[in-house]
RODO-2510 file (C-alpha; in nm, 4 decimals, decimal comma):
residues 342
     n   res          X          Y          Z
     1     m    -0,0051     0,0194     0,0051
     2     e     0,1495     0,3333    -0,1165
     3     l     0,1404     0,5836     0,1763
     4     k    -0,0214     0,9081     0,1010
     5     t     0,1654     1,1683     0,3031
     6     n    -0,0695     1,4652     0,2553
     7     g     0,1819     1,7354     0,1828
     8     i     0,4302     1,6229     0,4596
     9     i     0,7929     1,6730     0,3107
    10     g     1,0813     1,4946     0,4394
    11     q     1,3292     1,2349     0,4274
    12     s     1,4898     1,2144     0,7450
    13     t     1,4995     0,8849     0,9206
    14     t     1,2911     0,9983     1,2408
    15     l     1,0216     1,1150     0,9807
    16     a     1,0499     0,7717     0,8193
    17     e     0,9763     0,6146     1,1624
    18     v     0,6612     0,7966     1,1862
    19     f     0,5544     0,7129     0,8190
    20     r     0,6279     0,3360     0,9113
    21     v     0,4052     0,3516     1,2218
    22     l     0,1140     0,5484     1,0407
    23     l     0,1287     0,2909     0,7653
    24     k     0,0532     0,0248     0,9940
    25     v    -0,2336     0,1990     1,1979
    26     a    -0,3964     0,3726     0,9598
    27     p    -0,6124     0,0852     0,8326
    28     t    -0,7336    -0,0032     1,1817
    29     d    -0,9688     0,1682     1,3971
    30     s    -0,7391     0,2172     1,6772
    31     t    -0,7309     0,5418     1,8596
    32     v    -0,4073     0,7330     1,8109
    33     l    -0,2712     1,0152     2,0306
    34     v    -0,0120     1,2651     1,8086
    35     t     0,2446     1,4604     2,0209
    36     g     0,4824     1,7183     1,9186
    37     e     0,5974     2,0797     1,9609
    38     s     0,3746     2,3600     1,8065
    39     g     0,4482     2,4111     1,4512
    40     t     0,5508     2,0583     1,3807
    41     g     0,2671     1,9889     1,1428
    42     k     0,0300     1,7554     1,3874
    43     e    -0,2754     1,8174     1,1712
    44     l    -0,0997     1,7340     0,8425
    45     l    -0,0120     1,4094     1,0145
    46     v    -0,3600     1,3364     1,1150
    47     r    -0,4924     1,4146     0,7808
    48     a    -0,2574     1,1668     0,6178
    49     l    -0,3770     0,9062     0,8681
    50     h    -0,7207     0,9577     0,7807
    51     a    -0,6520     0,9465     0,4253
    52     n    -0,4781     0,6147     0,4425
    53     s    -0,7386     0,4602     0,6502
    54     l    -1,0614     0,2616     0,5362
    55     r    -1,2800     0,5788     0,6368
    56     a    -1,0841     0,7901     0,3678
    57     d    -1,4208     0,8567     0,1625
    58     k    -1,5978     0,9489     0,5216
    59     p    -1,5956     1,3025     0,6960
    60     f    -1,2764     1,4056     0,8445
    61     v    -1,3816     1,6787     1,1279
    62     p    -1,1284     1,8635     1,3156
    63     i    -1,1982     2,0872     1,6192
    64     n    -0,9249     2,2710     1,8112
    65     c    -1,0281     2,2211     2,1970
    66     g    -0,8091     2,5040     2,2852
    67     a    -0,9571     2,7730     2,0463
    68     i    -1,3328     2,7553     2,1476
    69     p    -1,4677     2,8985     2,4759
    70     k    -1,5043     2,6341     2,7440
    71     e    -1,8885     2,7014     2,7849
    72     l    -1,9334     2,6420     2,4017
    73     l    -1,6987     2,3546     2,3632
    74     e    -1,9441     2,0891     2,4794
    75     s    -2,2107     2,2126     2,2228
    76     e    -1,9625     2,2045     1,9664
    77     l    -1,8514     1,8522     2,0447
    78     f    -2,1838     1,6941     2,1138
    79     g    -2,4579     1,9258     1,9641
    80     h    -2,7716     2,0568     2,1535
    81     e    -3,1262     2,0608     2,1287
    82     k    -3,3525     2,3526     2,0748
    83     g    -3,3928     2,5731     2,3891
    84     a    -3,1072     2,3943     2,5631
    85     f    -2,9593     2,7178     2,6444
    86     t    -3,0188     3,0947     2,5566
    87     h    -2,9902     3,1647     2,1861
    88     a    -3,0307     2,7735     2,1200
    89     i    -3,3333     2,8548     1,8779
    90     r    -3,3001     2,5131     1,6771
    91     s    -3,1230     2,1774     1,7235
    92     r    -2,7869     2,1421     1,5947
    93     p    -2,5853     1,8427     1,5554
    94     g    -2,2264     1,8527     1,6960
    95     r    -1,8753     1,7480     1,5548
    96     f    -1,9052     1,4086     1,6569
    97     e    -2,2319     1,3469     1,4515
    98     l    -2,0824     1,5199     1,1548
    99     a    -1,7978     1,2836     1,1658
   100     d    -1,9933     0,9633     1,1964
   101     g    -1,8433     0,6963     0,9825
   102     g    -1,5321     0,8940     0,9695
   103     t    -1,2672     1,0643     1,1832
   104     i    -1,2803     1,3484     1,4366
   105     f    -0,9665     1,5213     1,5162
   106     l    -0,9492     1,6645     1,8881
   107     d    -0,6742     1,8982     1,8416
   108     e    -0,4953     2,0519     2,1502
   109     i    -0,6686     1,7957     2,3605
   110     g    -0,4725     1,8916     2,6749
   111     e    -0,6652     2,2225     2,6982
   112     m    -1,0103     2,0443     2,7675
   113     e    -1,1371     2,0843     3,1124
   114     l    -1,1893     1,7734     3,3259
   115     s    -1,5895     1,7754     3,3086
   116     l    -1,5639     1,7542     2,9589
   117     q    -1,2803     1,4765     2,9494
   118     v    -1,5418     1,2612     3,1367
   119     k    -1,7723     1,2570     2,8474
   120     i    -1,5153     1,1792     2,5773
   121     l    -1,4113     0,9011     2,7805
   122     r    -1,7892     0,7968     2,7630
   123     v    -1,7740     0,8416     2,3756
   124     l    -1,4637     0,6233     2,3548
   125     q    -1,6041     0,3210     2,5869
   126     e    -1,9736     0,3542     2,4963
   127     k    -1,9638     0,4852     2,1338
   128     e    -2,2381     0,7082     2,2076
   129     i    -2,2925     1,0904     2,2662
   130     e    -2,5744     1,2779     2,4336
   131     r    -2,6652     1,6493     2,3016
   132     v    -2,6663     1,9128     2,5153
   133     g    -3,0280     1,9431     2,6678
   134     g    -3,0987     1,6049     2,5192
   135     i    -3,2791     1,3109     2,6815
   136     g    -3,1413     1,0176     2,5029
   137     a    -2,8033     0,8719     2,3708
   138     k    -2,6954     0,8504     2,0157
   139     k    -2,4914     0,5879     1,8853
   140     v    -2,1632     0,7138     1,6735
   141     d    -1,9268     0,5345     1,4553
   142     v    -1,6114     0,7481     1,4697
   143     r    -1,2597     0,7117     1,4819
   144     i    -1,0887     0,9514     1,7655
   145     v    -0,7542     1,1059     1,6823
   146     a    -0,6214     1,3519     1,9493
   147     a    -0,3169     1,5860     1,9442
   148     t    -0,1337     1,8053     2,2151
   149     n     0,1863     1,9995     2,2609
   150     r     0,1569     1,9199     2,6244
   151     d     0,3216     1,6242     2,8127
   152     l    -0,0042     1,4623     2,9092
   153     e     0,1809     1,2175     3,1708
   154     q     0,2632     1,5730     3,3407
   155     e    -0,0765     1,6944     3,3388
   156     v    -0,2109     1,3616     3,4580
   157     s     0,0384     1,3940     3,7523
   158     k    -0,0772     1,7486     3,8323
   159     g    -0,4462     1,6269     3,8196
   160     l    -0,5273     1,8201     3,5032
   161     f    -0,5956     1,5349     3,2980
   162     r    -0,7848     1,2278     3,3528
   163     e    -0,5398     0,9131     3,3937
   164     d    -0,8045     0,6855     3,2412
   165     l    -0,8611     0,9110     2,9463
   166     y    -0,4868     0,9491     2,8817
   167     y    -0,4587     0,5636     2,8723
   168     r    -0,7809     0,5500     2,6244
   169     l    -0,6577     0,7905     2,3752
   170     n    -0,2645     0,6454     2,3863
   171     v    -0,3722     0,3284     2,2282
   172     i    -0,1003     0,4293     1,9463
   173     p     0,1202     0,7228     2,0330
   174     l     0,2693     0,9122     1,7158
   175     h     0,5468     1,1580     1,7856
   176     l     0,6261     1,4014     1,5290
   177     p     1,0036     1,5252     1,5861
   178     p     1,0868     1,8865     1,6081
   179     l     1,2580     2,0283     1,2855
   180     r     1,5720     2,0728     1,4612
   181     e     1,6004     1,6760     1,4967
   182     r     1,5370     1,6115     1,1126
   183     g     1,8773     1,7012     0,9781
   184     g     1,8575     1,7650     0,6163
   185     d     1,4887     1,8121     0,6108
   186     v     1,5397     2,1903     0,7140
   187     l     1,6938     2,2698     0,3721
   188     l     1,4516     2,0237     0,1825
   189     l     1,1711     2,2263     0,3326
   190     a     1,3412     2,5700     0,3048
   191     e     1,3819     2,5175    -0,0805
   192     f     1,0245     2,3788    -0,1276
   193     f     0,8656     2,6742     0,0334
   194     l     1,1257     2,9295    -0,1231
   195     q     1,0235     2,8028    -0,4644
   196     r     0,6376     2,7983    -0,3642
   197     f     0,6408     3,1550    -0,2651
   198     c     0,8380     3,2935    -0,5405
   199     e     0,6056     3,1095    -0,7851
   200     k     0,3183     3,2885    -0,5989
   201     k     0,4768     3,6277    -0,6354
   202     q     0,6108     3,5669    -1,0171
   203     r     0,9616     3,6024    -0,9296
   204     p     1,2532     3,4020    -1,0123
   205     t     1,3232     3,1196    -0,7484
   206     l     1,5696     3,2498    -0,4982
   207     i     1,8819     3,0616    -0,4381
   208     l     2,0438     2,9837    -0,1091
   209     a     2,3912     3,0805    -0,0793
   210     p     2,6239     2,8317     0,0871
   211     n     2,6820     3,0070     0,3777
   212     a     2,2948     3,0968     0,4121
   213     r     2,2325     2,7360     0,3927
   214     k     2,4847     2,6628     0,6928
   215     v     2,2787     2,9128     0,8926
   216     l     1,9502     2,7827     0,8197
   217     s     2,0614     2,4386     0,8885
   218     a     2,2419     2,5468     1,2124
   219     y     1,9510     2,7306     1,3508
   220     r     1,7168     2,5536     1,6046
   221     w     1,3883     2,6690     1,4655
   222     p     1,1986     2,6961     1,7780
   223     g     0,8562     2,7409     1,5658
   224     n     0,9562     2,4142     1,3770
   225     v     0,7927     2,3979     1,0138
   226     r     0,5552     2,6857     1,0679
   227     e     0,8204     2,9165     1,1661
   228     l     1,0530     2,8150     0,8403
   229     e     0,7533     2,8420     0,6320
   230     n     0,6581     3,1992     0,7287
   231     f     1,0155     3,2940     0,7240
   232     m     1,0882     3,1721     0,3628
   233     e     0,7740     3,3711     0,2634
   234     r     0,9315     3,6766     0,4216
   235     l     1,2694     3,6151     0,2343
   236     s     1,0557     3,5759    -0,1089
   237     i     0,9521     3,9391    -0,0420
   238     l     1,2088     4,1305     0,1181
   239     v     1,5246     3,9856    -0,0919
   240     d     1,5989     4,2092    -0,3851
   241     g     1,8827     3,9827    -0,5668
   242     d     1,8483     3,6305    -0,6937
   243     v     2,0756     3,4836    -0,4167
   244     v     1,9909     3,4844    -0,0240
   245     h     2,3099     3,5658     0,1425
   246     p     2,3626     3,5625     0,5213
   247     a     2,3165     3,9610     0,5277
   248     d     1,9739     3,8890     0,4149
   249     l     1,8887     3,6734     0,7474
   250     p     1,7745     3,8574     1,0587
   251     q     2,0281     3,9325     1,3143
   252     k     1,8236     3,7189     1,5721
   253     i     1,9088     3,4057     1,3379
   254     l     2,2748     3,5027     1,3070
   255     n     2,3154     3,5883     1,6631
   256     a     2,1692     3,2387     1,7495
   257     v     2,4148     3,0510     1,5113
   258     g     2,7399     3,2140     1,5968
   259     d     3,0288     3,2735     1,3817
   260     v     2,9253     3,1930     1,0165
   261     a     3,2684     3,0820     0,9130
   262     e     3,2834     2,8046     1,1964
   263     l     2,9789     2,6413     1,0976
   264     p     2,9648     2,2912     0,9825
   265     e     2,8242     2,2039     0,6386
   266     p     2,4586     2,0998     0,6288
   267     t     2,3372     1,7681     0,7082
   268     p     2,2373     1,5861     0,3646
   269     p     1,8927     1,4764     0,3401
   270     d     1,8595     1,0839     0,3986
   271     a     1,8197     0,8579     0,1084
   272     p     1,4174     0,9150    -0,0126
   273     a     1,3907     0,5273    -0,0003
   274     e     1,4063     0,5373     0,3733
   275     v     1,0695     0,7229     0,3536
   276     c     0,8892     0,5475     0,0882
   277     a     0,9919     0,1919     0,0591
   278     p     0,8770    -0,0864     0,2805
   279     h     1,1528    -0,3115     0,4171
   280     g     1,3188    -0,5262     0,1370
   281     f     1,1323    -0,3801    -0,1380
   282     a     1,3122    -0,2779    -0,4393
   283     w     1,1472    -0,0039    -0,6609
   284     p     1,1217    -0,0862    -1,0386
   285     t     1,3735     0,1100    -1,2661
   286     l     1,4272     0,2009    -1,6463
   287     e     1,6038    -0,1005    -1,6846
   288     d     1,2874    -0,3210    -1,5745
   289     l     1,0929    -0,1491    -1,8447
   290     g     1,3794    -0,2344    -2,1137
   291     r     1,3987    -0,5844    -1,9974
   292     h     1,0523    -0,6370    -2,0587
   293     h     1,0331    -0,4449    -2,3830
   294     m     0,7317    -0,2352    -2,2343
   295     g     0,6530     0,1103    -2,2131
   296     l     0,5572     0,2806    -1,8781
   297     k     0,1569     0,2546    -1,9236
   298     e     0,1981    -0,0973    -2,0303
   299     f     0,4292    -0,1794    -1,7450
   300     l     0,2031    -0,0093    -1,4867
   301     d    -0,0887    -0,1740    -1,6278
   302     t     0,0592    -0,5177    -1,6005
   303     i     0,1310    -0,4670    -1,2293
   304     e    -0,2239    -0,3447    -1,1439
   305     d    -0,3441    -0,6479    -1,3055
   306     k    -0,1367    -0,8865    -1,1490
   307     l    -0,2490    -0,7526    -0,7925
   308     l    -0,6183    -0,7243    -0,8983
   309     e    -0,5937    -1,1220    -0,9771
   310     e    -0,3931    -1,1924    -0,6571
   311     a    -0,6490    -0,9915    -0,4440
   312     l    -0,9354    -1,1708    -0,5830
   313     e    -0,7718    -1,5024    -0,5513
   314     k    -0,7073    -1,4578    -0,1764
   315     s    -1,0639    -1,3213    -0,1358
   316     d    -1,1979    -1,6013    -0,3228
   317     g    -1,3580    -1,3713    -0,5648
   318     v    -1,5244    -1,1527    -0,3010
   319     k    -1,4994    -0,8019    -0,4136
   320     n    -1,5324    -0,6265    -0,0838
   321     q    -1,2766    -0,8135     0,0608
   322     a    -1,0420    -0,8002    -0,2434
   323     a    -1,1002    -0,4149    -0,2396
   324     e    -1,0070    -0,4087     0,1323
   325     l    -0,6732    -0,5897     0,0652
   326     l    -0,5727    -0,3447    -0,2275
   327     g    -0,6917    -0,0345    -0,0213
   328     i    -0,9097     0,0831    -0,2551
   329     k    -1,3127     0,1156    -0,2715
   330     r    -1,5233    -0,1567    -0,4062
   331     t    -1,6660     0,0632    -0,6706
   332     t    -1,3007     0,1397    -0,7617
   333     l    -1,2406    -0,2128    -0,8106
   334     i    -1,5320    -0,3008    -1,0109
   335     e    -1,4278     0,0012    -1,2428
   336     k    -1,0704    -0,1322    -1,2822
   337     l    -1,2312    -0,4856    -1,3444
   338     k    -1,4495    -0,3464    -1,6205
   339     k    -1,1696    -0,1729    -1,7931
   340     k    -0,9784    -0,5148    -1,7956
   341     m    -1,2799    -0,6803    -1,9929
   342     v    -1,2944    -0,4083    -2,2516
***
C-alpha cells in the first residue's frame, strides 16, 4: 500500500519511522494520540492518517479544543437541542455526529477541562453521545484521533488531565519530531517553501548561498516547520537579488548560530527510500522496462492486473474483501475490472 503523506515533506530517518507506524495503524480503527511541539505539522499527520484509512471517503472533522470557549465546547462537540440554553433557537448536530463514519480530530486536547474529559471517555467506551439538553443517547461510529503539544503524563500527575482518558487515547502514540531533529529536512523544506512563494509572487526562484544554507541548517527553529515556512515567505518578499546571503537573514538568527565561518556543512538529506519503500522492497527501474520491452503505461497496467488477480484469488472472488486488501473502494475495483474486460 502506497502511503499518502498529504503534503508532509521530508526524508529524515526520524520522519520515516513516523511514516512506518502510520502505515501500520492507518487501516485500523485504533485511537491515536499525536504529540509534538507547536508547528511540527500534527494536523497534516492526522489528515494523512485519515487519507490512508478505510474511512478515507467519509468525513474528516477537526476541532481545536483550545480555540473554543469552554462554555461552548460541549455544544460544539456533542450538539444541542432547541431551547437547551439561551440563543439555542434550533437543534444542531455536533462535530461527533458530523464525523459519523469518519474521523474526528481533537486538536490540543490537553486544553480540555476535566468535566468534558469525562464525556470524551464515555464516547470512547460506549460509542455514543448525548446532545446538550437531550434526553437520549445517540450511537456514533467515529475514529478518535487526538493531538497535543503538552506532556499529558505530567498533566495527569498534576491532576489536570484524567489518567483513564490518557490511557484510552494513547493506544497508538505517534510523536512528530521537532524540525531541529530532522537533519537535512530543514533545507529540503526551505527550498520547497522558497520555490512555492516565489512562484506565487511571480519572481525567479531564490537560491540559497552556501553560507546561508549553513545558517539555516544550524538554527534551532523553535517554531518548527511553521516558523520556517513563514520565514521563507518573508525572504521571497524582502530579498532584492536572486541569491539569499547571510546578510539577508535577521540578526536574531545570526546571533543564535554564532560565527558563520565556523559552522559545519549542512546535513545532507537521508535517502528517499527510507521514507517511501517498505523494508526489503526494490523499486522498479528503467532497466526493468527495457528488460520486459514495455512502455511505462503497459508496465503499470501489467502490475495492476497482477495485483487485482492476486487480491481476487485471496478473497475467493469476494469483491469487498479484495478491495480492502488493495486499499481501494469496492466501486473503484469494479471499474478497474470493467476496463480489463474491454
